[in-house]
N, C-alpha and C positions, 0 to 999 in steps of 0.2 A: 816508560813510567806511568802513564795513564792506563796502559792495559794491566799492569799489575795492580794499580789501585782499583781498577773495576773487578778484578778477580777477587781481590780482598773483600771488597764490599758484597760482592756475590756469596762468598763462603760465609760472611758474616750472616747474612740472611737466610742462607740454608741451614746454618747452625742454630740460628733462632727457631726455625721450622722444627729442627730436630728435637731440640730442647722441649718445645711444646708438646 
C-alpha cells in the first residue's frame, strides 16, 4: 500500500511538471 501511495505522489509531481 505504501508503495502505491508513493507512486501516486510521484505521478502527481510529474503531472505538475508536465502541466507547467
